[in-house]
KOLKOLPA-217643 format. One record per residue (C-alpha): residue number from 0; residue in one letter; x, y, z. Coordinates in nm, 2 decimals. Example, Ala and Ser with C-alpha at 12.3 -4.5 7.8 and 13.67 -1.06 7.14 Angstrom:
! KOLKOLPA-217643
0_A_1.23_-0.45_0.78
1_S_1.37_-0.11_0.71
! end
This chain:
! KOLKOLPA-217643
0_M_8.84_7.72_9.41
1_E_8.48_7.76_9.57
2_N_8.41_7.74_9.93
3_I_8.77_7.70_10.04
4_T_8.93_7.78_10.37
5_I_9.28_7.93_10.41
6_G_9.48_7.91_10.71
7_V_9.73_8.17_10.80
8_A_10.00_8.08_11.07
9_G_10.13_8.37_11.24
10_S_9.90_8.68_11.35
11_G_10.16_8.97_11.33
12_S_10.14_9.25_11.11
13_M_10.15_9.05_10.76
14_G_9.95_8.77_10.91
15_K_9.65_9.00_11.00
16_Q_9.66_9.16_10.68
17_L_9.67_8.85_10.48
18_A_9.36_8.72_10.67
19_L_9.19_9.04_10.60
20_L_9.29_9.02_10.22
21_F_9.14_8.66_10.18
22_S_8.83_8.73_10.40
23_S_8.75_9.05_10.18
24_Y_8.71_8.82_9.89
25_G_8.46_8.59_10.07
26_I_8.73_8.33_10.18
27_S_8.70_8.17_10.52
28_V_9.02_8.21_10.72
29_V_9.17_8.04_11.02
30_L_9.43_8.27_11.17
31_W_9.64_8.09_11.41
32_N_9.90_8.22_11.66
33_Y_10.10_8.06_11.94
34_R_9.94_8.29_12.19
35_L_9.62_8.50_12.18
36_H_9.62_8.87_12.22
37_S_9.30_9.02_12.38
38_S_9.34_9.32_12.17
39_F_9.30_9.14_11.84
40_P_8.93_9.19_11.76
41_K_8.96_9.57_11.82
42_D_9.31_9.59_11.62
43_F_9.15_9.35_11.34
44_K_8.85_9.58_11.30
45_R_9.05_9.89_11.31
46_L_9.28_9.75_11.04
47_A_8.97_9.67_10.82
48_T_8.82_10.03_10.88
49_I_9.16_10.18_10.77
50_Q_9.18_9.97_10.46
51_S_8.80_10.06_10.37
52_K_8.91_10.43_10.39
53_L_9.17_10.35_10.15
54_G_8.91_10.16_9.90
55_Y_9.05_9.83_9.95
56_V_8.77_9.68_10.17
57_D_8.39_9.75_10.13
58_K_8.29_9.96_10.45
59_E_7.94_9.81_10.43
60_K_8.07_9.45_10.45
61_I_8.33_9.49_10.74
62_G_8.12_9.29_10.99
63_N_8.09_9.01_10.73
64_I_8.45_9.02_10.65
65_T_8.59_9.03_11.00
66_G_8.33_8.76_11.08
67_R_8.49_8.51_10.85
68_V_8.84_8.52_11.04
69_H_8.85_8.27_11.32
70_Y_9.13_8.36_11.55
71_T_9.29_8.08_11.75
72_D_9.59_7.94_11.93
73_D_9.49_7.59_11.85
74_M_9.69_7.48_11.56
75_S_9.46_7.17_11.50
76_S_9.19_7.43_11.38
77_M_9.39_7.45_11.04
78_S_9.38_7.09_11.01
79_K_9.12_7.09_10.72
80_C_9.22_7.41_10.56
81_D_9.28_7.38_10.17
82_L_9.59_7.60_10.19
83_I_9.80_7.73_10.46
84_V_10.00_8.04_10.46
85_E_10.30_8.05_10.69
86_A_10.36_8.40_10.80
87_V_10.57_8.38_11.12
88_T_10.88_8.56_11.18
89_E_11.16_8.55_10.91
90_D_11.37_8.30_11.09
91_K_11.45_7.96_10.94
92_L_11.45_7.78_11.28
93_I_11.10_7.94_11.40
94_K_10.97_7.86_11.06
95_G_11.08_7.52_11.07
96_E_10.92_7.44_11.40
97_V_10.60_7.57_11.28
98_L_10.61_7.38_10.96
99_K_10.69_7.04_11.16
100_Q_10.39_7.10_11.37
101_L_10.18_7.18_11.08
102_D_10.26_6.84_10.93
103_L_10.16_6.66_11.24
104_I_9.80_6.82_11.26
105_L_9.70_6.80_10.88
106_V_9.44_6.54_10.81
107_K_9.54_6.48_10.45
108_E_9.81_6.65_10.23
109_K_9.76_7.01_10.21
110_I_9.94_7.28_10.01
111_I_10.17_7.49_10.24
112_A_10.31_7.82_10.13
113_T_10.55_8.02_10.30
114_N_10.55_8.41_10.28
115_T_10.94_8.42_10.31
116_S_11.12_8.70_10.15
117_T_11.46_8.54_10.12
118_L_11.48_8.21_10.29
119_S_11.55_7.89_10.07
120_I_11.22_7.73_9.97
121_T_11.39_7.39_9.93
122_E_11.55_7.41_10.26
123_L_11.21_7.51_10.42
124_A_11.03_7.24_10.24
125_S_11.27_7.00_10.41
126_F_11.06_7.04_10.71
127_S_10.76_6.90_10.53
128_R_10.68_6.53_10.48
129_N_10.56_6.61_10.12
130_P_10.77_6.89_9.97
131_S_10.58_6.86_9.65
132_R_10.32_7.06_9.82
133_F_10.53_7.33_9.94
134_L_10.63_7.65_9.77
135_G_10.70_8.02_9.83
136_M_10.41_8.28_9.82
137_H_10.58_8.62_9.87
138_F_10.32_8.89_9.94
139_F_10.44_9.25_9.96
140_N_10.35_9.50_10.22
141_P_10.08_9.62_10.25
142_P_9.92_9.29_10.07
143_L_9.58_9.45_10.02
144_S_9.71_9.72_9.78
145_M_10.04_9.56_9.66
146_K_9.95_9.37_9.34
147_L_10.27_9.17_9.30
148_V_10.31_8.82_9.45
149_E_10.64_8.63_9.39
150_V_10.55_8.26_9.36
151_V_10.87_8.06_9.41
152_R_10.90_7.69_9.32
153_G_11.11_7.46_9.54
154_E_11.30_7.18_9.40
155_K_11.02_6.94_9.43
156_T_10.70_7.17_9.41
157_S_10.44_7.01_9.19
158_E_10.26_7.14_8.90
159_E_9.92_7.08_9.10
160_S_10.04_7.30_9.39
161_L_10.15_7.57_9.17
162_N_9.85_7.58_8.97
163_F_9.63_7.59_9.27
164_V_9.80_7.90_9.41
165_L_9.80_8.08_9.09
166_Q_9.43_8.02_9.06
167_L_9.39_8.15_9.41
168_L_9.61_8.46_9.33
169_N_9.40_8.54_9.04
170_K_9.08_8.50_9.25
171_I_9.20_8.77_9.49
172_N_9.31_9.01_9.18
173_K_9.68_8.98_9.25
174_H_9.96_8.96_8.97
175_P_10.16_8.64_9.04
176_V_10.51_8.59_8.88
177_V_10.66_8.25_8.89
178_L_11.03_8.24_8.99
179_P_11.28_7.95_9.02
180_E_11.45_7.96_9.37
181_T_11.72_8.22_9.39
182_P_11.84_8.41_9.71
183_G_11.61_8.73_9.76
184_F_11.40_8.63_9.44
185_V_11.37_8.94_9.23
186_V_11.23_9.23_9.43
187_N_11.44_9.20_9.74
188_R_11.77_9.12_9.55
189_L_11.73_9.46_9.38
190_L_11.55_9.65_9.65
191_F_11.76_9.58_9.96
192_T_12.09_9.67_9.75
193_M_11.93_10.03_9.69
194_I_11.82_10.05_10.06
195_N_12.17_9.96_10.20
196_E_12.34_10.20_9.96
197_A_12.10_10.48_10.08
198_V_12.21_10.39_10.43
199_F_12.60_10.42_10.33
200_M_12.52_10.75_10.18
201_L_12.34_10.88_10.48
202_A_12.64_10.78_10.70
203_E_12.88_10.92_10.48
204_G_12.71_11.26_10.48
205_V_12.63_11.27_10.12
206_S_12.29_11.41_10.23
207_D_12.03_11.39_10.48
208_A_11.74_11.12_10.47
209_K_11.47_11.36_10.33
210_T_11.69_11.47_10.04
211_I_11.80_11.13_9.95
212_D_11.44_10.99_9.96
213_S_11.32_11.32_9.75
214_C_11.59_11.25_9.49
215_M_11.46_10.89_9.43
216_R_11.08_11.00_9.45
217_L_11.14_11.29_9.21
218_G_11.44_11.17_8.99
219_A_11.35_10.79_8.95
220_N_10.97_10.83_8.99
221_H_10.97_10.60_9.31
222_P_10.65_10.64_9.51
223_M_10.87_10.63_9.84
224_G_11.24_10.68_9.89
225_P_11.46_10.40_10.00
226_L_11.49_10.51_10.37
227_E_11.13_10.60_10.43
228_L_11.06_10.24_10.27
229_A_11.32_10.08_10.51
230_D_11.13_10.23_10.81
231_L_10.81_10.09_10.68
232_I_10.96_9.74_10.62
233_G_11.13_9.75_10.97
234_L_11.51_9.82_11.00
235_D_11.56_9.48_11.17
236_I_11.39_9.30_10.87
237_C_11.60_9.49_10.64
238_L_11.92_9.39_10.82
239_S_11.83_9.03_10.84
240_I_11.75_9.01_10.46
241_L_12.07_9.16_10.38
242_E_12.26_8.93_10.61
243_T_12.08_8.63_10.46
244_L_12.18_8.75_10.09
245_V_12.55_8.77_10.20
246_V_12.56_8.42_10.34
247_D_12.33_8.28_10.05
248_R_12.50_8.47_9.75
249_G_12.85_8.48_9.90
250_D_12.89_8.84_9.79
251_V_13.01_9.12_10.01
252_K_12.82_9.38_9.81
253_Y_12.53_9.28_10.04
254_R_12.72_9.37_10.35
255_A_12.49_9.58_10.56
256_A_12.58_9.94_10.63
257_P_12.72_9.97_10.99
258_L_12.47_10.26_11.05
259_L_12.18_10.01_10.99
260_K_12.33_9.77_11.24
261_E_12.37_10.05_11.49
262_Y_12.01_10.17_11.44
263_V_11.87_9.81_11.50
264_Q_12.10_9.75_11.82
265_A_11.95_10.07_11.96
266_G_11.61_9.96_11.89
267_K_11.54_10.21_11.63
268_L_11.34_9.98_11.38
269_G_11.14_10.23_11.20
270_K_10.77_10.29_11.22
271_K_10.69_10.00_11.44
272_T_10.88_10.16_11.72
273_G_10.83_10.53_11.64
274_L_11.18_10.59_11.54
275_G_11.42_10.50_11.25
276_F_11.57_10.70_10.99
277_Y_11.26_10.94_11.06
278_S_11.06_11.00_11.38
279_Y_10.71_10.88_11.39
280_R_10.63_10.99_11.76
281_K_10.35_11.23_11.84
282_R_10.46_11.55_11.97
283_A_10.30_11.64_12.30
! end
């Protein structure tokens, strides 16, 4: 477990945060994206600075931490990584294409973990030539502060691959739980049922968003209410997860609230767009 290098495929919000997480523990990271963004160095340093203020990154070591991350659009740069964490868009076809490309550039058998929150691990493993080296590694947002990681075994995941990932997660101070494959795993299967019901209640006029959220914070001791959490996750992602649960479980109880669909169609996706169940836009 010493002197390992981890590849992260996808430099979106989760990909950047995973790169920062690994590099903050002294691990070298190759962060790949299909295209480079000129603002990345500035954005990544800003992310590290914010996390240092929250106590998750050593302020005095930000330069060393950011220096361990190699940002590239050349996938072959990940060819010698000991582990690759796929963190691209939560879309089976997009993930499949990236996994196929990874298979072509790896110089020897490597462990590939997908950060999917709901998709079938066994189905995604079918895009790899060696499904025994493939598994799910579901981090929660924001990964630097959230301790839990759902480690999901596919039908053919080997003990060797599983043990490597568990050792890594212990090294970076996470709490892994090993789960068999099931749609939504544990957290999302429970969480998105609650979020969806909160949206139904809002649409029915039971109460406003602020009251619904405060009821769950103060009555159930949740750190965030379901609607503000949905805004943080992204309403498009919430909708996608619910639709996946409906298909994979065949249960209409996961049917997305029409209001959630309306918000997504209107581009009101939560914090990332500045508007969701709450407004995050700065007043002039």
